[in-house]
Each structure stands twice: as C-alpha cells, then as structure tokens.
C-alpha positions in Angstrom: -3.5 14.6 -18.8 -1.6 11.4 -19.0 0.0 10.5 -15.7 2.2 7.6 -14.5 2.1 6.2 -11.0 4.9 4.1 -9.5 4.6 1.9 -6.4 7.0 -0.3 -4.6 5.4 -1.8 -1.5 6.6 -3.2 1.7 6.4 -6.8 0.3 9.5 -5.9 -1.7 8.3 -7.9 -4.7 8.9 -5.3 -7.4 7.8 -2.0 -9.0 4.2 -1.5 -10.2 3.9 1.1 -13.0 0.5 2.4 -14.2 -0.4 4.9 -16.9 -3.8 6.7 -16.5 -5.6 9.5 -18.1 -6.9 11.9 -15.3 -7.8 15.4 -14.3 -7.0 14.6 -10.7 -10.7 14.9 -9.8 -13.5 13.0 -11.5 -11.6 11.4 -14.4 -9.4 8.4 -13.7 -9.2 6.2 -16.8 -6.5 3.4 -16.7 -4.5 3.1 -19.9 -1.6 0.6 -19.3 0.1 -1.3 -16.5 3.2 -3.4 -16.0 4.9 -5.0 -13.0 8.7 -5.2 -12.8 9.9 -7.8 -10.3 12.9 -7.3 -8.2 15.8 -9.8 -8.5 16.7 -11.8 -5.4 19.8 -9.6 -5.0 17.8 -6.4 -5.2 15.2 -7.7 -2.7 18.0 -8.6 -0.3 19.6 -5.2 -0.6 16.3 -3.4 0.1 15.5 -5.7 3.0 19.0 -4.9 4.5 18.3 -1.1 4.1 14.9 -1.4 5.7 16.3 -3.4 8.7 18.9 -0.7 9.2 16.5 2.2 8.8 14.3 0.8 11.6 17.2 1.1 14.0 17.5 4.8 13.5 15.8 7.4 15.7 15.3 9.6 12.6 16.2 9.5 8.9 19.9 10.1 8.2 22.5 9.4 5.7 24.0 6.0 5.5 26.0 4.3 2.7 23.6 1.3 2.8 20.5 3.5 2.4 22.1 5.7 -0.3 23.0 2.6 -2.3 19.4 1.3 -1.9 18.0 4.6 -3.0 20.1 4.5 -6.1 18.7 1.0 -6.8 15.2 2.3 -6.3 15.8 5.2 -8.8 17.3 2.9 -11.4 14.5 0.3 -11.2 11.7 2.9 -11.3 13.3 4.7 -14.3 13.5 1.4 -16.1 9.9 0.6 -15.3 8.8 4.0 -16.7 10.7 3.5 -20.0 9.3 -0.1 -20.4 5.7 1.1 -19.7 6.0 3.9 -22.2 7.3 1.6 -24.9 4.6 -1.0 -24.3 1.9 1.6 -24.3 3.2 3.3 -27.4 3.4 6.7 -25.6 6.3 9.2 -25.7 7.6 10.8 -22.6 6.6 14.2 -24.0 2.9 13.2 -23.9 3.0 12.4 -20.2 2.2 15.3 -17.8 3.5 13.9 -14.6 4.9 10.9 -12.7 3.8 10.1 -9.1 6.9 8.5 -7.5 6.2 7.0 -4.1 9.6 5.5 -3.6 10.3 2.7 -1.1 9.2 3.0 2.5 12.0 1.9 4.8 10.5 3.1 8.0 7.2 4.7 9.0 7.2 6.4 12.4 4.5 9.1 12.5 4.5 8.7 16.3 8.0 10.2 16.2 7.1 12.8 13.6 8.7 11.2 10.6 8.3 8.8 7.7 11.0 7.7 5.4 10.8 6.8 1.7 14.0 6.4 -0.3 14.1 7.4 -4.0 14.9 10.8 -5.4 12.3 12.6 -7.5 14.8 14.9 -9.1 16.8 11.9 -10.3 13.7 10.2 -11.8 12.7 13.5 -13.5 16.1 13.8 -15.1 16.1 10.1 -16.1 12.7 10.2 -17.8 12.3 13.9 -18.9 8.9 14.0 -17.1 7.9 16.2 -14.3 7.9 14.1 -11.2 6.1 14.4 -7.8 7.7 12.5 -4.9 7.7 12.6 -1.1 3.9 12.4 -0.7 3.7 11.6 3.0 6.1 14.0 4.8 3.9 17.2 4.8 1.0 15.2 6.3 3.2 13.8 9.1 4.8 17.2 9.8 1.3 18.6 10.3 0.4 15.9 12.8 -1.2 13.3 10.5 -0.3 9.7 10.1 0.9 10.1 6.5 -1.1 6.9 5.6 -3.1 5.6 4.1 -3.0 7.9 1.0 -5.0 5.9 -1.5 -8.5 6.8 -0.1 -8.8 9.8 -2.4 -8.3 7.6 -5.4 -10.5 4.8 -4.0 -13.3 7.4 -3.7 -12.9 8.5 -7.3 -13.1 4.9 -8.5 -16.0 4.0 -6.3 -18.0 7.1 -7.3 -20.4 5.1 -9.5 -21.2 2.4 -6.8 -24.1 2.5 -4.4 -22.7 3.3 -1.0 -21.5 2.9 1.5 -18.6 0.9 0.0 -15.4 -0.3 1.7 -12.2 -0.8 -0.3 -9.7 -3.1 1.3 -6.1 -3.1 0.2 -4.2 -6.3 1.2 -0.5 -5.5 0.7 2.3 -6.0 3.1 0.2 -3.9 5.5 -3.6 -3.7 5.1 -5.7 -0.6 4.9 -9.4 0.1 4.5 -11.3 3.0 2.9 -14.9 3.7 3.8 -16.8 5.7 1.2 -20.1 6.7 2.6 -23.2 7.3 0.5 -23.0 11.0 1.4 -19.3 11.1 0.4 -17.9 10.6 3.9 -14.3 9.4 3.7 -12.8 7.4 6.5 -9.6 5.3 6.3 -6.9 3.6 8.4 -4.5 0.7 8.4 -6.1 -2.5 9.5 -3.0 -4.6 10.4 -0.3 -6.7 8.8 -2.1 -8.1 5.7 0.3 -10.3 3.8 3.4 -9.2 5.7 3.3 -11.8 8.5 2.1 -14.6 6.3 4.9 -14.0 3.8 7.5 -13.7 6.6 6.3 -17.0 8.1 6.2 -18.9 4.9 9.7 -17.7 3.9 11.1 -18.6 7.3 9.5 -22.0 7.4 9.7 -23.2 3.7 11.9 -20.7 1.8 9.0 -19.7 -0.4 8.2 -16.0 -0.8 4.5 -16.3 -0.1 1.8 -18.9 0.5 0.7 -19.6 -3.1 -3.1 -20.0 -3.3 -3.1 -20.3 0.5 -2.1 -23.9 0.1 0.0 -24.1 3.3 -2.6 -22.4 5.4 -5.3 -24.7 3.9 -3.5 -27.7 5.4 -3.2 -26.2 8.9 -5.3 -25.5 11.9 -5.9 -22.1 13.5 -4.4 -21.9 17.0 -7.1 -19.9 18.8 -4.9 -19.1 21.8 -2.2 -17.6 19.6 -4.8 -15.7 17.6 -6.5 -14.3 20.7 -3.1 -13.2 22.1 -2.2 -11.4 18.8 -5.5 -9.6 18.7 -4.8 -8.3 22.3 -2.8 -5.4 20.9 -3.6 -1.7 21.7 -3.6 -0.9 17.9 -6.9 -2.6 17.4 -8.7 -0.7 20.1 -7.3 2.7 19.0 -9.6 4.8 16.9 -8.7 5.8 13.4 -7.0 7.4 11.7 -4.1 5.1 12.5 -1.2 3.6 10.6 1.5 0.9 10.9 5.0 0.1 9.9 5.3 -3.5 8.6 7.7 -4.2 11.5 5.2 -3.3 14.2 4.0 -7.0 14.3 6.2 -10.1 14.1 5.8 -13.8 13.6 7.2 -14.5 17.1 3.8 -15.4 18.7 3.4 -18.3 16.2 6.8 -19.8 16.9 6.5 -23.4 17.9 3.5 -24.1 15.6 3.9 -26.4 12.6 4.5 -24.6 9.3 0.9 -25.2 8.2 -0.7 -24.3 11.6 1.4 -21.1 11.7 0.3 -20.2 8.2 -3.4 -20.9 9.1 -3.2 -18.9 12.3 -1.5 -15.8 10.7 -4.0 -15.9 7.8 -6.8 -16.0 10.3 -5.2 -13.1 12.2 -5.2 -10.9 9.0 -8.9 -11.8 8.4 -9.7 -11.0 12.1 -8.0 -7.6 11.8 -10.3 -6.8 8.8 -13.3 -7.7 10.9 -12.0 -5.5 13.7 -11.6 -2.6 11.2 -15.1 -2.9 9.9 -16.4 -2.5 13.4 -14.8 0.9 13.5 -16.2 2.4 10.3 -19.3 4.7 10.4 -21.7 2.1 9.2 -21.8 -1.4 7.7 -20.8 -1.2 4.0 -22.9 -2.7 1.3 -19.8 -4.0 -0.5 -16.3 -5.0 0.4 -14.0 -4.5 -2.6 -10.5 -6.1 -2.2 -7.3 -5.0 -4.0 -3.7 -6.0 -3.6 -1.9 -9.3 -3.6 -4.0 -10.7 -0.8 -7.0 -11.1 -3.0 -5.2 -13.9 -4.8 -5.2 -16.0 -1.6 -8.5 -17.9 -1.6 -8.1 -19.1 2.0 -7.6 -15.5 3.2 -10.6 -14.3 1.2 -12.8 -17.1 2.6 -11.7 -16.3 6.2 -12.4 -12.6 5.7 -15.9 -13.5 4.4 -16.5 -15.8 7.4 -15.4 -13.3 10.0 -17.0 -10.2 8.5 -20.3 -11.7 7.1 -19.6 -9.8 3.9 -18.7 -11.2 0.5 -15.2 -9.9 -0.3 -15.2 -9.0 -4.0 -11.9 -8.9 -5.9 -11.5 -5.4 -7.4 -11.1 -7.1 -10.8 -14.8 -8.1 -10.7 -15.7 -4.4 -10.9 -13.4 -4.0 -14.0 -10.6 -2.5 -11.9 -7.1 -3.9 -12.0 -6.5 -5.0 -8.4 -2.7 -5.1 -8.9 -2.5 -1.6 -10.4 -4.7 0.3 -8.0 -1.9 1.7 -5.8 0.3 2.8 -8.7 -2.8 4.3 -10.4 -3.5 6.1 -7.2 -0.1 7.8 -7.1 -0.6 8.9 -10.7 -3.9 10.5 -9.7 -2.4 12.1 -6.6 0.4 13.6 -8.7 -2.1 15.2 -11.0 -3.8 16.6 -7.9 -0.5 17.9 -6.5 0.1 19.9 -9.8 -3.4 21.5 -9.3 -2.9 22.2 -5.6 -5.6 19.8 -4.5 -5.5 17.9 -1.3 -4.5 14.3 -1.1 -5.0 13.6 2.6 -7.9 14.5 4.9 -8.8 14.5 8.6 -10.8 11.3 8.2 -8.0 9.4 6.4 -4.8 10.4 8.0 -5.8 12.5 10.9 -4.4 15.7 9.3 -5.8 18.9 10.8 -7.4 19.9 7.5 -7.5 18.6 3.9 -3.8 18.8 2.8 -1.9 18.9 -0.4 1.2 16.9 -0.5 4.2 15.9 -2.6 7.2 17.7 -3.9 7.4 18.7 -7.6 10.6 18.1 -9.6 10.9 19.5 -13.1 13.4 17.9 -15.6 16.2 20.2 -16.6 
C-alpha cells in the first residue's frame, strides 16, 4: 500500500512528511518527502507546552496543551495535503497515515509517555485512515516506549552485510544494532543535538550550530566532559530511553560560547562511543541519520571516539532527513496487519508488541 508517515521531533524544527510504498514487512520503497518548518510563534507555543507538561506528574488536560495539540493537528494536516499535491497522489490512493504527534514528556519510569495530536482529527481532516499513539501500549506493558524506529532500520538495512549500527541524531540520539543473524538491539544514546542546540540558542540566539562552526572554534573542556559522562544512564544496560530534558546545559555554564559548543559536541560523540560498547558486537558499519549528520565537527568527533567511519545515510541512497517519518509510515502499515512494532531488545517490552491506535475517517 501507499502509506504516509509524519514526524515532529523534540528539536521543534518542523514536520517531516514521507510517502512510501510498503507491505509493512520486506517492502519499504520511498516515494516522496517534504519538510514543513514551524514558524517562530509555533515553536514558542510548543516549547511552552513542553515545559508545562514536564511539571505534571501524569498527562492531564490543560488549556496550553490543548491549544498546542490543535496546532499540531493543523500543521500535520497541512503537511499531508502539500505532500499529496507534490507527489501527484490522491488521498483515496493512500492506505494509512502514521501520525506520531509531538512528544511533550516521556516518563516510562513513571509508567507514561505523552504525545499531543489527535489521530481522529487527522483522519477527518485528510480522509485517510490514521494510526496514532504508537508508544503507550509498550509503556503500559513495562517497556520504554522508545526507540521505535529499529524495526524500520532493520528493514532498510536488510541488504547490508551485518552487523550494522544505525545511529539517529535528533534532539535525542538512539542507536539500532542489526546483527548478521537478525538480532535487533536498540536504545537511546543520550542528548544528540538537544544540548548543542540549547547552548547555541542561549549563547548566540541561533537555533543550531550551522556546520559545527561555533564548536570548531572552541576547545573541549575535559573536566566538564568527564563530569557529564559520570551519569548513571550511561552505565545502565539497554533497553533505555530519555526525555530531552533529562540532561541540561548547566554543566557548561561559565565556558565561552565556542568552548561550550565544542564540549557539548564532544559529549554527544562520547555518548555514541559509550553506546557502541554496549551492543552485542562491533558493527561493520555506522550509518547516521537525522540532523546531526549535517554537523561535520560532530561526525569527525564520533569517528575519532568510536574508531568507525560514520556514514551519512544518504551515502547508502537513503534520505537521512526522511527516515523517521518513513518509519512511522512503515509501522502504521504493520499496525493494520497486527504485526509488532516493538521488541524486548529494542524497548524492553516483555514480548514483541503491536502498537498504535487506528482511527478511520467518517
């Protein structure tokens, strides 16, 4: 079937919309992709909602969160219509939408995860069957609810000689290990671009460190780096997951803008090296997707600290910006077929688990 996947990450930069052809199993052929950037006002509104959600002991109704959810629904519906128009495809030809929504808080240790965005609203706005709420069933069963992309990473890496590691560098980083025998292990690595972006915005007003230029002019403070790595998360075995807010830029306060950027970039690279020490065996290849692959300083530091050559996903013919959105299209197709999307080795779920809630248009 044709399937659309939608992703709005913790970086709050916009909506990714991907159209793929898939059977939810061995076929996953990308067809079209577009990114829809958030306005500054929308980004501020979502940041306010996220900050509020993190103060709650459990998800609950709030005017700020309701308003932000309506914003998420509108922007995602717009992204779907634009994607269909650009691809020359009618809504009636699309079998399903995978609608991740926007994570405002992720607290599996407390038994919940919270993504705003209403699948029923999107199904009504597009006329396409929509699958949403991909994470809650996994968390309710005792899993981490993240990362979910490993099942799609495995499908895309099926033709590569294993073992292969797929590293996603978004606001939070995660790694998928695909063994030569099909073994699937995954977990969050740490704050990938999240801390770097927060630091650069606080120090310079820019949204991110373009081409790693700020970090390139700085010096890594080894004392700060060592202190940041002395966190129980890194010693904990996988599966494990993070909320973007679990780490802050506070340890780098007092450094110059450039030295802070260099140190936080080195921290992300070091967390990847730590993660690779926890996978079953050393991978032959390290394939990198997500916005972090555009930062040459980060990619060089990852190579230096891991001893592997980090390959941008695009070098394999993949679209490194579209991979997450494509993954939710793939998982939506699996949900319609009753197939699992999370596994003991990826989220810590007690068994391979289906996930997602299906909404049919009226």
